[in-house]
Kinemage of the C-alpha trace (Angstrom):
@kinemage 1
@onewidth
@group {chain A} dominant
@subgroup {mainchain}
@vectorlist {calphas} color= white
{ca met a 1} P -0.121 8.146 -38.195
{ca met a 2} L 1.569 6.094 -40.877
{ca asn a 3} L 3.780 9.019 -41.889
{ca lys a 4} L 4.829 9.590 -38.280
{ca ile a 5} L 5.804 5.929 -37.829
{ca gln a 6} L 7.745 5.949 -41.082
{ca glu a 7} L 9.465 9.216 -40.166
{ca trp a 8} L 10.471 7.852 -36.734
{ca ile a 9} L 11.855 4.610 -38.180
{ca glu a 10} L 13.752 6.423 -40.928
{ca lys a 11} L 15.137 8.978 -38.487
{ca his a 12} L 16.006 6.791 -35.506
{ca leu a 13} L 15.977 3.097 -36.428
{ca val a 14} L 17.346 2.888 -39.969
{ca pro a 15} L 20.508 4.900 -39.159
{ca val a 16} L 21.253 2.503 -36.273
{ca val a 17} L 20.856 -0.534 -38.548
{ca asn a 18} L 22.999 1.079 -41.240
{ca lys a 19} L 25.658 1.920 -38.654
{ca ile a 20} L 25.719 -1.704 -37.452
{ca thr a 21} L 25.941 -3.169 -40.948
{ca lys a 22} L 28.762 -0.781 -41.846
{ca asn a 23} L 30.666 -1.598 -38.668
{ca phe a 24} L 34.116 -3.011 -39.450
{ca trp a 25} L 33.759 -6.160 -37.356
{ca phe a 26} L 30.173 -6.866 -38.405
{ca ser a 27} L 31.094 -6.506 -42.059
{ca ile a 28} L 33.968 -9.013 -41.946
{ca val a 29} L 31.707 -11.580 -40.249
{ca ala a 30} L 28.958 -10.892 -42.796
{ca asp a 31} L 31.439 -11.426 -45.639
{ca ala a 32} L 32.641 -14.678 -44.093
{ca ile a 33} L 29.068 -15.997 -43.894
{ca leu a 34} L 28.482 -15.133 -47.548
{ca tyr a 35} L 31.774 -16.721 -48.646
{ca ile a 36} L 30.723 -20.129 -47.319
{ca val a 37} L 27.368 -20.206 -49.151
{ca pro a 38} L 28.771 -22.119 -52.186
{ca phe a 39} L 29.986 -24.912 -49.901
{ca ser a 40} L 26.564 -25.099 -48.346
{ca met a 41} L 24.992 -25.304 -51.806
{ca val a 42} L 27.334 -28.136 -52.818
{ca ser a 43} L 25.961 -30.225 -49.951
{ca thr a 44} L 22.572 -30.151 -51.673
{ca ile a 45} L 23.776 -32.769 -54.177
{ca pro a 46} L 24.571 -35.482 -51.593
{ca ser a 47} L 21.290 -34.637 -49.834
{ca leu a 48} L 19.275 -35.291 -52.985
{ca trp a 49} L 21.396 -38.349 -53.748
{ca ala a 50} L 20.657 -39.795 -50.289
{ca ile a 51} L 16.928 -39.611 -50.980
{ca leu a 52} L 17.469 -41.377 -54.317
{ca arg a 53} L 19.496 -44.110 -52.566
{ca arg a 54} L 16.427 -45.029 -50.538
{ca phe a 55} L 14.903 -46.376 -53.720
{ca leu a 56} L 18.175 -47.533 -55.308
{ca pro a 57} L 20.413 -48.817 -52.484
{ca val a 58} L 23.012 -49.992 -54.992
{ca leu a 59} L 24.026 -46.395 -55.660
{ca pro a 60} L 27.310 -45.340 -53.998
{ca asp a 61} L 27.385 -43.187 -50.886
{ca ile a 62} L 28.584 -39.705 -51.825
{ca ser a 63} L 28.058 -38.138 -48.377
{ca pro a 64} L 31.812 -37.295 -48.121
{ca leu a 65} L 31.105 -34.529 -50.662
{ca ser a 66} L 29.003 -32.891 -47.973
{ca thr a 67} L 31.312 -33.825 -45.104
{ca phe a 68} L 34.237 -32.045 -46.729
{ca ser a 69} L 32.314 -29.016 -48.023
{ca phe a 70} L 29.444 -27.966 -45.749
{ca gly a 71} L 30.993 -30.087 -43.015
{ca leu a 72} L 34.054 -27.816 -42.881
{ca ile a 73} L 32.443 -24.372 -42.973
{ca gly a 74} L 33.488 -23.608 -39.387
{ca leu a 75} L 37.105 -24.123 -40.404
{ca phe a 76} L 36.616 -21.891 -43.449
{ca val a 77} L 35.082 -19.112 -41.334
{ca ala a 78} L 38.007 -19.242 -38.908
{ca tyr a 79} L 40.280 -18.593 -41.897
{ca val a 80} L 38.193 -15.998 -43.751
{ca ile a 81} L 37.564 -13.577 -40.856
{ca pro a 82} L 41.263 -12.781 -40.096
{ca tyr a 83} L 42.078 -12.944 -43.817
{ca asn a 84} L 39.333 -10.468 -44.664
{ca cys a 85} L 40.313 -8.211 -41.752
{ca met a 86} L 43.832 -7.781 -43.095
{ca asn a 87} L 42.566 -7.131 -46.621
{ca lys a 88} L 40.176 -4.444 -45.407
{ca ile a 89} L 42.934 -2.515 -43.633
{ca gly a 90} L 45.236 -2.766 -46.631
{ca lys a 91} L 47.628 -5.379 -45.212
{ca lys a 92} L 47.245 -7.927 -47.983
{ca asp a 93} L 50.759 -9.248 -47.406
{ca arg a 94} L 49.671 -10.458 -43.948
{ca ala a 95} L 46.191 -11.643 -44.898
{ca met a 96} L 46.960 -15.248 -45.791
{ca ile a 97} L 49.129 -15.859 -42.727
{ca ala a 98} L 46.406 -14.301 -40.562
{ca gly a 99} L 43.951 -16.785 -42.064
{ca phe a 100} L 46.289 -19.694 -41.359
{ca thr a 101} L 46.637 -18.467 -37.769
{ca gly a 102} L 42.853 -18.474 -37.493
{ca ile a 103} L 42.790 -22.139 -38.547
{ca gly a 104} L 45.559 -23.062 -36.115
{ca thr a 105} L 43.942 -21.297 -33.164
{ca phe a 106} L 40.521 -22.726 -34.008
{ca met a 107} L 41.877 -26.278 -34.128
{ca met a 108} L 43.858 -25.773 -30.913
{ca cys a 109} L 40.586 -24.929 -29.151
{ca met a 110} L 39.045 -28.237 -30.292
{ca asn a 111} L 40.677 -29.994 -27.341
{ca phe a 112} L 41.899 -33.076 -29.200
{ca glu a 113} L 41.758 -36.314 -27.218
{ca thr a 114} L 44.921 -38.415 -27.267
{ca val a 115} L 44.154 -42.013 -28.217
{ca glu a 116} L 46.194 -44.982 -29.248
{ca gly a 117} L 47.656 -44.236 -32.644
{ca gly a 118} L 46.928 -40.504 -32.724
{ca ser a 119} L 44.472 -37.798 -31.690
{ca leu a 120} L 40.666 -37.782 -31.817
{ca val a 121} L 38.130 -34.976 -32.270
{ca gly a 122} L 34.527 -34.883 -33.473
{ca ile a 123} L 34.359 -33.736 -37.081
{ca ser a 124} L 31.175 -31.808 -36.287
{ca lys a 125} L 33.386 -29.169 -34.659
{ca phe a 126} L 34.816 -28.340 -38.084
{ca gly a 127} L 31.400 -27.608 -39.562
{ca ala a 128} L 28.252 -25.686 -38.710
{ca gly a 129} L 28.326 -27.121 -35.184
{ca gly a 130} L 31.460 -25.058 -34.545
{ca met a 131} L 30.260 -21.951 -36.379
{ca phe a 132} L 29.918 -19.679 -33.353
{ca thr a 133} L 33.285 -20.753 -31.958
{ca ala a 134} L 34.850 -20.173 -35.380
{ca ile a 135} L 33.432 -16.641 -35.444
{ca val a 136} L 34.715 -15.896 -31.927
{ca val a 137} L 38.177 -17.318 -32.656
{ca gly a 138} L 38.295 -15.612 -36.050
{ca leu a 139} L 37.457 -12.240 -34.492
{ca leu a 140} L 40.070 -12.766 -31.759
{ca val a 141} L 42.816 -13.519 -34.280
{ca ala a 142} L 41.655 -10.637 -36.481
{ca ala a 143} L 41.806 -8.252 -33.501
{ca val a 144} L 45.344 -9.378 -32.667
{ca tyr a 145} L 46.518 -8.915 -36.238
{ca lys a 146} L 44.764 -5.555 -36.543
{ca ala a 147} L 46.433 -4.346 -33.337
{ca met a 148} L 49.843 -5.511 -34.612
{ca asn a 149} L 49.455 -4.320 -38.195
{ca arg a 150} L 51.768 -1.313 -37.729
{ca phe a 151} L 54.479 -3.275 -35.953
{ca ser a 152} L 57.603 -4.283 -37.831
{ca phe a 153} L 61.035 -5.474 -36.801
{ca phe a 154} L 62.498 -3.651 -39.780
{ca ser a 155} L 62.747 -0.076 -40.993
{ca glu a 156} L 61.189 0.955 -44.281
{ca asp a 157} L 64.595 1.255 -45.938
{ca ser a 158} L 65.627 -2.287 -44.961
{ca val a 159} L 67.310 -4.127 -47.814
{ca leu a 160} L 65.738 -7.471 -46.862
{ca pro a 161} L 63.157 -8.863 -49.304
{ca asp a 162} L 59.535 -8.100 -48.350
{ca phe a 163} L 58.571 -11.751 -47.970
{ca ile a 164} L 61.335 -12.293 -45.389
{ca lys a 165} L 60.275 -9.187 -43.440
{ca asn a 166} L 56.705 -10.473 -43.579
{ca trp a 167} L 57.760 -13.796 -42.021
{ca phe a 168} L 59.228 -12.130 -38.960
{ca asp a 169} L 56.616 -9.386 -38.617
{ca asn a 170} L 53.847 -12.005 -38.310
{ca ile a 171} L 55.563 -13.994 -35.568
{ca ile a 172} L 54.257 -11.971 -32.597
{ca ala a 173} L 50.656 -11.998 -33.877
{ca ile a 174} L 50.850 -15.760 -34.429
{ca ile a 175} L 52.319 -16.378 -30.951
{ca leu a 176} L 49.755 -14.130 -29.231
{ca ser a 177} L 46.808 -15.771 -31.009
{ca leu a 178} L 47.975 -19.309 -30.330
{ca thr a 179} L 48.856 -18.454 -26.733
{ca val a 180} L 45.284 -17.372 -26.015
{ca gly a 181} L 44.010 -20.689 -27.373
{ca tyr a 182} L 46.693 -22.549 -25.419
{ca val a 183} L 45.850 -20.844 -22.117
{ca phe a 184} L 42.128 -21.599 -22.405
{ca thr a 185} L 42.511 -25.192 -23.654
{ca tyr a 186} L 45.639 -26.499 -21.946
{ca ile a 187} L 46.189 -24.309 -18.863
{ca leu a 188} L 42.658 -23.427 -17.735
{ca lys a 189} L 41.249 -26.691 -19.167
{ca ile a 190} L 38.244 -24.856 -20.611
{ca asp a 191} L 36.336 -26.370 -23.514
{ca val a 192} L 36.052 -23.260 -25.679
{ca phe a 193} L 33.309 -24.804 -27.823
{ca thr a 194} L 31.176 -25.518 -24.754
{ca met a 195} L 31.937 -22.080 -23.304
{ca val a 196} L 30.792 -20.327 -26.487
{ca gln a 197} L 27.635 -22.466 -26.608
{ca ile a 198} L 26.810 -21.471 -23.018
{ca ile a 199} L 27.392 -17.791 -23.797
{ca met a 200} L 25.214 -18.002 -26.923
{ca lys a 201} L 22.508 -20.127 -25.263
{ca pro a 202} L 20.218 -17.182 -24.402
{ca val a 203} L 20.279 -16.093 -28.054
{ca thr a 204} L 20.012 -19.510 -29.674
{ca gly a 205} L 17.482 -20.679 -27.078
{ca phe a 206} L 15.236 -17.676 -27.686
{ca ala a 207} L 15.549 -18.172 -31.448
{ca gln a 208} L 14.183 -21.716 -31.017
{ca ser a 209} L 11.088 -20.482 -29.169
{ca ala a 210} L 7.814 -19.408 -30.773
{ca pro a 211} L 8.191 -15.748 -29.636
{ca gly a 212} L 11.778 -15.762 -30.902
{ca val a 213} L 10.832 -17.072 -34.340
{ca val a 214} L 7.983 -14.576 -34.689
{ca leu a 215} L 10.152 -11.669 -33.530
{ca ile a 216} L 12.924 -12.512 -36.006
{ca val a 217} L 10.521 -12.689 -38.961
{ca phe a 218} L 8.665 -9.583 -37.784
{ca leu a 219} L 11.893 -7.575 -37.702
{ca gln a 220} L 12.898 -8.862 -41.144
{ca asn a 221} L 9.543 -7.958 -42.688
{ca ile a 222} L 9.052 -4.595 -40.999
{ca phe a 223} L 12.548 -3.416 -41.894
{ca tyr a 224} L 11.976 -4.538 -45.475
{ca phe a 225} L 8.741 -2.528 -45.560
{ca phe a 226} L 10.746 0.576 -44.741
{ca gly a 227} L 13.337 -0.184 -47.400
{ca val a 228} L 16.009 -2.056 -45.431
{ca ser a 229} L 16.465 -5.501 -46.959
{ca gly a 230} L 16.194 -8.487 -44.636
{ca trp a 231} L 19.635 -9.562 -45.888
{ca val a 232} L 21.149 -7.366 -43.150
{ca phe a 233} L 20.055 -10.030 -40.642
{ca thr a 234} L 21.760 -12.866 -42.550
{ca pro a 235} L 25.027 -13.018 -40.532
{ca val a 236} L 22.991 -13.575 -37.364
{ca thr a 237} L 20.155 -15.757 -38.662
{ca arg a 238} L 22.306 -17.968 -40.879
{ca ser a 239} L 24.795 -18.630 -38.071
{ca ile a 240} L 21.916 -19.793 -35.860
{ca thr a 241} L 20.047 -21.814 -38.482
{ca gln a 242} L 23.110 -23.518 -39.998
{ca ala a 243} L 24.223 -24.723 -36.571
{ca ala a 244} L 20.657 -25.828 -35.831
{ca ile a 245} L 20.243 -27.899 -38.996
{ca ala a 246} L 23.679 -29.463 -38.507
{ca glu a 247} L 22.572 -30.592 -35.039
{ca asn a 248} L 19.284 -31.865 -36.480
{ca ala a 249} L 21.163 -33.891 -39.095
{ca ser a 250} L 23.373 -35.405 -36.377
{ca leu a 251} L 20.316 -36.351 -34.325
{ca val a 252} L 18.665 -38.053 -37.301
{ca ala a 253} L 21.892 -39.892 -38.123
{ca ala a 254} L 21.908 -41.176 -34.535
{ca gly a 255} L 18.355 -42.457 -34.900
{ca met a 256} L 16.698 -39.596 -33.008
{ca ala a 257} L 14.199 -36.944 -34.092
{ca pro a 258} L 15.363 -33.448 -35.096
{ca lys a 259} L 14.552 -30.887 -32.407
{ca asn a 260} L 15.527 -27.404 -33.643
{ca ile a 261} L 12.444 -25.942 -35.345
{ca tyr a 262} L 14.204 -22.729 -36.342
{ca ala a 263} L 16.759 -24.525 -38.501
{ca tyr a 264} L 18.043 -23.555 -41.918
{ca gly a 265} L 15.177 -23.521 -44.405
{ca phe a 266} L 12.435 -22.633 -41.904
{ca ser a 267} L 11.915 -19.484 -43.971
{ca arg a 268} L 10.600 -21.682 -46.811
{ca tyr a 269} L 7.362 -22.006 -44.867
{ca his a 270} L 6.686 -18.292 -44.356
{ca his a 271} L 8.668 -16.423 -47.050
{ca ile a 272} L 6.600 -17.881 -49.883
{ca gly a 273} L 7.708 -16.175 -53.067
{ca gly a 274} L 10.327 -14.254 -51.136
{ca gln a 275} L 10.432 -12.316 -47.910
{ca gly a 276} L 6.965 -11.232 -46.851
{ca ala a 277} L 5.157 -14.110 -48.630
{ca thr a 278} L 4.452 -12.013 -51.726
{ca leu a 279} L 3.764 -14.772 -54.275
{ca pro a 280} L -0.030 -14.380 -53.872
{ca leu a 281} L 0.406 -10.646 -54.374
{ca ala a 282} L 2.206 -11.236 -57.687
{ca leu a 283} L -0.668 -13.453 -58.831
{ca tyr a 284} L -3.285 -10.884 -57.850
{ca met a 285} L -1.456 -8.244 -59.847
{ca leu a 286} L -1.974 -10.185 -63.077
{ca arg a 287} L -5.699 -9.330 -62.806
{ca ala a 288} L -5.227 -5.830 -61.436
{ca lys a 289} L -7.388 -3.019 -62.791
{ca ser a 290} L -4.595 -0.465 -62.554
{ca arg a 291} L -1.961 -0.505 -65.280
{ca lys a 292} L 0.922 -0.164 -62.811
{ca tyr a 293} L 0.105 -3.292 -60.813
{ca arg a 294} L -0.844 -5.284 -63.905
{ca leu a 295} L 2.538 -4.633 -65.513
{ca leu a 296} L 4.335 -5.241 -62.209
{ca gly a 297} L 2.574 -8.587 -61.863
{ca lys a 298} L 3.682 -9.714 -65.316
{ca ala a 299} L 7.261 -8.664 -64.610
{ca thr a 300} L 7.563 -10.205 -61.146
{ca leu a 301} L 5.530 -13.427 -61.214
{ca val a 302} L 8.240 -15.745 -62.555
{ca pro a 303} L 10.984 -14.330 -60.277
{ca ser a 304} L 8.575 -14.630 -57.328
{ca ile a 305} L 8.104 -18.345 -58.004
{ca phe a 306} L 11.845 -18.665 -57.430
{ca asn a 307} L 11.814 -16.437 -54.309
{ca ile a 308} L 13.200 -13.326 -56.013
{ca asn a 309} L 10.861 -10.545 -54.971
{ca glu a 310} L 12.984 -7.414 -54.644
{ca pro a 311} L 11.343 -5.803 -57.737
{ca leu a 312} L 7.886 -6.537 -56.338
{ca gln a 313} L 8.745 -5.377 -52.830
{ca tyr a 314} L 10.256 -2.090 -53.930
{ca gly a 315} L 7.635 -1.600 -56.638
{ca ala a 316} L 4.496 -2.271 -54.620
{ca val a 317} L 5.104 -2.913 -50.922
{ca val a 318} L 7.917 -0.750 -49.544
{ca gly a 319} L 6.492 2.436 -48.071
{ca asn a 320} L 2.967 1.701 -49.359
{ca pro a 321} L 0.460 2.445 -46.536
{ca phe a 322} L -1.970 -0.171 -47.890
{ca met a 323} L 0.657 -2.884 -47.488
{ca leu a 324} L 1.808 -2.288 -43.901
{ca ile a 325} L -0.930 -4.272 -42.151
{ca pro a 326} L -0.639 -7.398 -44.369
{ca thr a 327} L 3.146 -7.245 -44.009
{ca val a 328} L 2.787 -7.307 -40.225
{ca leu a 329} L 0.083 -9.996 -40.252
{ca asn a 330} L 2.144 -12.289 -42.503
{ca ala a 331} L 5.177 -11.731 -40.261
{ca ile a 332} L 3.227 -12.921 -37.209
{ca ile a 333} L 0.720 -15.508 -38.444
{ca leu a 334} L 2.798 -17.513 -40.927
{ca pro a 335} L 5.897 -18.203 -38.768
{ca gly a 336} L 3.702 -18.634 -35.697
{ca phe a 337} L 1.502 -21.206 -37.423
{ca ser a 338} L 4.559 -22.946 -38.913
{ca tyr a 339} L 6.172 -23.212 -35.481
{ca leu a 340} L 2.941 -24.694 -34.078
{ca trp a 341} L 2.792 -27.163 -36.997
{ca phe a 342} L 6.181 -28.621 -36.119
{ca ala a 343} L 5.738 -28.345 -32.351
{ca met a 344} L 2.579 -30.460 -32.679
{ca gly a 345} L 4.420 -33.052 -34.749
{ca trp a 346} L 2.355 -32.480 -37.888
{ca gly a 347} L 5.483 -32.371 -40.062
{ca thr a 348} L 9.184 -33.220 -39.999
{ca ile a 349} L 11.560 -30.526 -38.752
{ca asn a 350} L 14.181 -29.655 -41.383
{ca tyr a 351} L 17.333 -31.729 -41.135
{ca val a 352} L 18.576 -31.928 -44.745
{ca asn a 353} L 20.735 -29.002 -45.855
{ca phe a 354} L 19.032 -28.366 -49.195
{ca asp a 355} L 20.626 -24.970 -49.803
{ca met a 356} L 18.742 -23.874 -52.909
{ca asn a 357} L 17.129 -20.568 -52.004
{ca phe a 358} L 15.741 -20.150 -55.504
{ca ala a 359} L 13.893 -23.466 -55.600
{ca pro a 360} L 10.101 -23.129 -55.228
{ca asn a 361} L 9.144 -23.340 -51.561
{ca ala a 362} L 7.255 -26.625 -51.832
{ca val a 363} L 10.287 -28.273 -53.439
{ca ser a 364} L 12.609 -27.077 -50.674
{ca ala a 365} L 10.129 -28.147 -47.985
{ca phe a 366} L 9.992 -31.657 -49.427
{ca phe a 367} L 13.734 -32.201 -49.621
{ca met a 368} L 14.718 -30.438 -46.368
{ca ser a 369} L 12.322 -32.674 -44.443
{ca gly a 370} L 13.726 -35.815 -46.027
{ca gly a 371} L 10.699 -36.211 -48.270
{ca asp a 372} L 7.779 -35.487 -45.902
{ca ile a 373} L 4.716 -34.483 -47.958
{ca arg a 374} L 3.189 -32.895 -44.838
{ca asn a 375} L 5.777 -30.124 -45.062
{ca val a 376} L 4.621 -29.434 -48.615
{ca leu a 377} L 1.070 -29.254 -47.275
{ca leu a 378} L 2.205 -26.617 -44.760
{ca val a 379} L 3.604 -24.495 -47.601
{ca cys a 380} L 0.282 -24.783 -49.429
{ca ile a 381} L -1.733 -23.841 -46.333
{ca asn a 382} L 0.499 -20.852 -45.634
{ca phe a 383} L 0.159 -19.788 -49.256
{ca val a 384} L -3.627 -19.751 -48.842
{ca ile a 385} L -3.363 -17.838 -45.554
{ca ala a 386} L -1.049 -15.271 -47.146
{ca ala a 387} L -3.416 -14.959 -50.122
{ca leu a 388} L -6.368 -14.273 -47.808
{ca ile a 389} L -4.342 -11.663 -45.893
{ca trp a 390} L -3.112 -9.866 -49.001
{ca tyr a 391} L -6.419 -9.844 -50.916
{ca pro a 392} L -8.456 -7.002 -49.301
{ca phe a 393} L -5.434 -4.745 -48.937
{ca phe a 394} L -4.318 -5.326 -52.510
{ca lys a 395} L -7.841 -4.579 -53.781
{ca ala a 396} L -7.821 -1.296 -51.857
{ca ala a 397} L -4.339 -0.405 -53.157
{ca asp a 398} L -5.336 -1.314 -56.722
{ca lys a 399} L -8.480 0.804 -56.503
{ca ala a 400} L -6.503 3.786 -55.202
{ca glu a 401} L -3.878 3.356 -57.946
{ca leu a 402} L -6.572 3.084 -60.629
{ca lys a 403} L -8.124 6.315 -59.377
{ca lys a 404} L -4.724 8.039 -59.614
{ca glu a 405} L -4.233 6.742 -63.155
{ca glu a 406} L -7.705 7.958 -64.188
{ca glu a 407} L -7.050 11.356 -62.645
{ca arg a 408} L -3.708 11.611 -64.470
{ca ala a 409} L -5.362 10.562 -67.734
{ca ala a 410} L -8.166 13.101 -67.247
{ca ala a 411} L -5.660 15.846 -66.475
{ca lys a 412} L -3.655 14.912 -69.559
{ca glu a 413} L -6.778 15.013 -71.752
{ca ala a 414} L -7.800 18.366 -70.284
{ca lys a 415} L -4.335 19.765 -70.986
{ca ala a 416} L -4.480 18.481 -74.552
{ca ala a 417} L -7.936 19.996 -75.013
{ca arg a 418} L -6.726 23.379 -73.789
{ca ala a 419} L -3.749 23.213 -76.119
{ca ser a 420} L -6.053 22.419 -79.061
{ca ala a 421} L -8.332 25.315 -78.151
{ca val a 422} L -5.407 27.731 -78.027
{ca asn a 423} L -4.090 26.542 -81.396
{ca ala a 424} L -7.544 26.880 -82.908
């Protein structure tokens, strides 16, 4: 049965996932999401500093470091997507201008309000709150530039300098991109940010539900079991969770409670030791009877503490029939219980963007909740649950591996004995 399931997934499902991840448009969005990670990590410093200021109010406020790093990631995405599109099709001379056009179109869609002394717009639109709109605008500008990449006002043998030809050849793409933004914002009077939020509501709304959370984690874990890393889901999940935690932070700043349970860092409560909650498994391996698992435990324990579990996953879990059931159980029980924990008000929903994936889970849980020890307790409880789930299946896998090792050793001894007999 197991072989049939694996064969079906490898034959029908994995090729579809690989085709999606290799898709031109998906790949440029995925790259854009990865490019902004350093800015998200920088915001960790002001987050930690804010907690310290609670005890030492005399310390200066360094929140602008976050406002102008993580707080501008929507703007950065609007630039990177068209820029990356041009680079991928070999039009590097147009890449930077395409990026600038993305910024211009994105800002045009912000629907600035004219006030005395200038124009007004919420800065949240520049950051994670405007992430989905930035992706849509970025893809629109990228599509325009890609469609116009072969157009030129000049022949190849033109004597004009390349940079001058490049100025004129970009004009139509710039005008077309800005015109689309102009029509929506100034002619049709449509708030593009609101429109995109409405379009994405079924997706983001489902992601904030218990079934949605469980389904997302289940897909991540089950694909990982069959060798496809959960990182392929990052462009989708990170877009949702970054926007969610940005909204949570805004709510807390306004004196309200955070509401988006599936916000950035929710994985800290169910991916304990890395995707699949494999930290207990690494600990069990230290006392394994089989040599393979014992050595694997020694090699992977320290990385697992810091949520690096690729060696353990590919060495012990991926494709291992003994590990399928615990992988599925962890994918359902841990996120489901974590969702219930926050829905019942037993902890504080994440609202601090502590973007340190390699910090131990309990540390991340503490800081992302603004210092709520109950979130640390949830990590500890989930660790125990994961340990209980892994234990019987690991013991069975270890016993089977030990038997294989003994059989190989016996066969090797028998071969050596036969060789000695022949030589004698």
